[in-house]
N, C-alpha and C positions, 0 to 999 in steps of 0.2 A: 482167665482173663477176667478183668475187671467191666462191669457195665459200660464203665467210660473208654475203655480200649475198645470194648466190643462195637462201641458207637462210633468210634473213631474208622473200625476199619469197617464198617456198615457204609458210613459216608464217604470212605476213599472207595470202595468196589465201584458204589452209586456214581462216583464220579468217573473212574474210568469204564463204565457199561454205556454209559452218556455220550462219551467221548467217541468211544467205539462204534459206538451205533448211529454216531452220524453218518455212514455210508447208507443211512436210510433215508437220506435226502435222496429225492428222482436223479439222477447223474441227467448233465443236460449239457447241451453246445458250449464247449469254453469260450473264453475271450478272446479272441482270434487277434484282436489289436495290442494285445502284448506282442503277438510274435512282429505283427505288421512294423510295430513302434520298434521294437528292439534290432530286427532284418533290417531297417532301414539305417539305423545307427550304424550296426555293423558294416552296414555295405558302403558309408561315409569315409568310416575309419579306414575302411582296406583301401579307397581309392588315395585317402592324404598318403598311406602306408606305401602306394605305388610311387605316387608323385615325389615324396621328399627322401623315401630308401634309399637313392642312388647317393643322393647329398652328403646323409646321415654316414654310409658307407664309407664316400669318400674322404670326410672330416677325419672318422676313427682312425682310416689306415693313414693319413697325414700326421695325425696327433702320435699315435701310440704304435704306427708301424706294422699294425694288424691287416689282414689280407680278406676283408669282406668282400664279398659279390657284390654286383649294383642292385643284384635283385635278391639279395639275402633276408634283410629285413621284411620285404614284401612276403618271401615264401613263408619266412617264420611266422607272421601276422595270420598267414592261411592257414597252416598247423592248429597257431592258438586258435582261432575260430572255429575250425574242426574240432579240438578238446569241446570248446565252448558249448557248440552247438550239441555235442553227444551229452556232456554232462547237462543240458536242457532236457534233452529228450529222455534218458536216465531219470530226472528227479520230476517230469512230468507221467513218466510211466509206472514209479515204483510208489505204491502207496504209501500217504505220507503218515498214515498211523504206523508201517513199520521204522520211518524215518525217525517220528519223534517217541519212541519206543527205545531207542537207544542213542537220545541226548546225553543223557552223563556218558555214555564210553566216549561220544562224540568228542566233549569237553576236556576229557583227560587224554584222548589221544592229541588234541589241538594242543595245548598247555606241555605235554612231552615235549612235542615236537620243537615250541618254541625254548623249553628248559635243554633239548639237546642242542639246538642252534646256538643257544648262549654258550653252552658248554664248548661245543667246536669252536665257537669265536675267540674263546678266553685260552684255548691250547692249539690257538694257531694251526686246528686240522682241516685238510684238504677238502673237505665236505662243505665248508663255512665261506659262502663268497664274501669278499667285504667290497665296498662300492662306497668312495666320498667320505672314508671315516664311519662305516658304518656297517655292521654284518645283521642282513637281514633276508638274505638269500640262503639254502643251500644249492651246493654245487651239484646238478646231478648228469654232467657230463653231455652228450650227445642228446641227452634229453630235456638240455636247459636248466631252468633253474628253479625251486620251488620257495613261495614266502609263506613260511606257516601264520604269519597273522592275519592271511587272508584264510586262511581255514580256521583259526581261531575266530572270527566275525560270524561264519558259518555257524560254527559250533554256538556261539553264546546267541546268536538269532533262536536255534530251534530250543536251545536248553531253557532260557529265558522265556520264550512264549511259553511252554509247559507250565513253566515255575510259576509264575505271575498268573496265567491263566487261572490256576489250582488255587491259588490266594486270593483271587477276583470272586472266584465263586465260594470262596469261603468266608467274604467279606473280610478277607486279613489283607487286603494290597497296602492299608496303610500301616499296619502292626509293626512298629521297629524290631522286635525279636524275632519274628515269624520269616517275617518278608524283607526289611530294609538293610538290617545289619549284614545276613546270608548274601543278599545282592551286593551291598558293596565291598563285602570280602572277595566275591568272586571277581568285581570291576576292577577291584583294588591290582589281584594276582595280574591281572590281564594288564592293565597299565605299566606294571610293574616290566614286565618283559616286553611290551609294546614300544613304550615312551621311554623307558630309564636303560633299559640295555641295548635294545633296538633303535633307538633313537628315533624311531618316528611317529612325531606329534601329530602330522595329520592322519595316518592310519589309526590313533589314540582316541582323536575328535571324533572320528567316523564310527568306530567300535561304541564308546559313549552314544552318541546319537542314535544307535543303536535301539540302547536301554532304554534313553531319556522316552525315545517315543513310543513305546510301551508302556511304559509309565503311565504318560498321558492320555495313550489310548486306554488303558486300562479306568484310568477316572482317579489318581493319585491326589488327594486334596492341597491345597493350597500352601497350608505350614509347611507341610514337608517338600513340596516343590521350591518354596525361597530357603529351605535348608540345604536341598540337594545344589540349587543354584549359585548359594552362598560356596558351599564347599569345593566347586568345581573352580570359581574363581577364586580360592584360594591356592588349592594343587594346582591348576593352571598356571598360576604367577609364580610356584616355586618351580616349577618344573622348567619354564621359561628363565627365571634367574638364574638357574643355576645350569642352564647351558650358554657358553658365548656366542655361537653363532645362532642359535634365536635372539638374543641380547639384541645383535647385529641387525637381524631382519626386522624388528620393531623400531629401533632407531632408524633402518632408512625409510621404512614405513611412517614415521613420525615427521622425518625429513619432507617427504613428499619429493617434488620435483626441483626443491632447491638444492643442487648439489656441489652448495659450498661450505654446508654444516656437517658434513661426516666423507664429503669423496665420492668419486662418482663408483666405485669398486664395490660400495654397499649398496646400490642401487641398480646396479647394473642388468641383473636378469629382469625386473620388473620394467625398469626403460626400455630393454630390447625387447619386451611382449607386447607393451603399448607402442613400439614403433610398428611392429609386426602387423599390428591391428587396425594402425592409423593408415598404414601404406594402402592396406586392399581397399580401401574406398568403400565405395556404393556394392560393385558387383568383384571385386577382387581382383587380384594380378591373373588369377587361371591355373591351373593344374600345370605343376611343372613349371612354374615361374616364381618360386618363392624364392628372397635374397637371404631373411634370414634364419632359413633351414641349413647354409652353407656354412654356418659355424658361429655367428653371431647369437644367436639366441642359443643359452644352454638347455637340455632337456629338451629338446627341440621334438621330439619323437614321442617323447614320456607325458611329462605332469604340463609341459607347454604345450603340447598340441592345439590346445584354443585357441592360441594366439596367431598359430601355422596357418589354421583351419580360417581366421579373419583375414589375413594375408592372401590366402589364395583363393577365399568363395567371395570376400568383402562383407559389409554388414548385414546385406539382405542373406549373404548363408549362413552368417552367425544365428541371426533371428530365427532361421527356419532349422538352425541345427536346435536351439534351446526351445522352440514349440513343441519339437518330437519328444525332448525332454520332460518338458512340461506335460504333454498329452499321455506319456506311458506313466507320468506320476499321480495324474488324475486316474489312471485308470487304476491303479492301485487302490486309491483313497476310495475309491465305487466301491472295488472289489470289497475292503474291508467292510464296508457301510452294510453291506448285504449276505454277510455271513452270518451266521448263527453262533456257532460255538466261540466262547471269546477267547480261546488258545488258539483259533486258527486265525480270528481278526487281529489278534496280538502280534501274531507273525507276521500276515501282511504288513501291518504297521510296524515292524522293525525292518523288511525288506524296502520299505518308505524312507525310513529314516536312514538307512546305509546307503541307497541310491542317492536321495536326495541329498545326502551331508558331502559325497563326492564331488556331485554337480555343484555345489553352489562355494564347496573353499575351492574348486579346480577355477571356475569363472571369476570370483571374487577378488582372489590373489592375482588370478593374469591381468587385470583391467584396473588392481591397485588401492580398491577399497578396504580388502584387508591386508594385514603380513604376510607374506609368500609361505605359502604351506606346498611342501611335494607330496603330492596324491593324485591319484591317476585321475582321469576324466572317465567315469565310464563304457564302455564298446566301442570307444574311440583310439586312445592311447595303446601306445603298442607294450604289449607283455600278456603275457597267459595264465599266471597265478589269479590275478585281481579280476580278470575276463571269467576265467574258468568257474571261480565259486559266485561272483556277482549273477551269473547266466543261470548257475545251477538255483539259484536261489529263485530269481524269474521263474525256471522251469517250476519249480514247486507251486508257488502263485496262482502259475497259469495250471495246475492240475486243480487248486483248491476252485479258481472260478468254476468248475464243474458244479460246485455246489452251492453256488448261492441262492439265495430265495429273493423272491421278488417283495419290491418293500410295502404291498399290499396283505404277505404274509408275513413278515418278520414278526411282530407284534404275538402272532397267534404261536407260531414257529418255535419261538423261545420258551412259549409255556407250555408246548406239546409236549404228551412223553414220548422220550424216543424211541423207549423200549417197545413201542406198538410198531405192527408190522406193516401198519398204514402208512408208516414215516410221514414225512412234510407234506407228501403232494405237489405239483406241478412250481416250480419256482419262477417260471416263467410266461409271461401269456402265449397261448399258440394260436397262430394266423391259420387260414382257411387251407393254406396249402400244407397243416403240419407242421410248418417253420419255428420256428424259435425266436421272438425278440427281446431284445434288456427293456 
């Protein structure tokens, strides 16, 4: 082995040892506010499913001749919440080093699932579930459906945090050959499956948001930021132009409330969403009294649930829900700022980008300030796969909150020898009673 090869090997081993020895940071009380805000949002979502589930079942029964029970959507959401909470608990308990160790395998599995779904869709295989002209789910029969794009977002989160974290430590975050081109290839393959094949622009934007947030948190320079932004604009424009339904949404957005330009049908969805929010007034029409969920507002139980909540709970209710979202996102930022290892900081930054992108895109499209984009509202929309993986990501974040460092010790901790058995010491102040405070 050459001297250069030995030097690289020693450096790599040193990095891995430093990463593994992060556990020498004294474990302390986690951030239970993450559970509080997440639980409140889940509870609100369950209430809204209980309220509009019977109406949704009635609409589908009349339109497609199905035989949904009035409690079907509420019960199914209960099961989804159960699986999501189990995922949260699992990711909060399984050592994060074990998860990050298998990041490459997660990427391969997720991309393989997307490829299998594409093959199943092209061959009209029964396991591929088609809806509204798109093939985005595996049909699992009695178990429901699985959206591999959500699995891919989780895998991208874990893999990219480790990959970029290593490059940051090596001082190669802005290196084109070592960092940016490999990451661009991975992103391009993911976009191919999600946006081009599965025709899911909203999920594609959320995936890109995960990666971009990590790059920004890692310290990418202005030059590369501008290049990435220009590439995103060009590729985004090509993706939109290549799909007629996306061009229709852009036209409807540019038309605004002037129905004389392109006709009522193009902007029907957004107009009904605005009508639902406006009908709620200050305090809403009350649980079970929604009119828009009886068939007027498309996807009332999924992508349009924010508008239904506006009608049900009113302006005050929507502000309360947005405050909960902002509070949860702020906890993620605080946690990110108090972590020592750059890879863990980037992982939390990715969760912030993932969660924040869903909230911003969903809310902004429902109130008409961006073109309509089909994307779930985290923890509130009906459906299991999205909730499962985003809750799993929050579970991992909750686990990392055990290892934050008090601001007064951050500078010292980042220069401390992690191989020392002394560790970092207390990461929070201790009160007289022995309890810890942030």
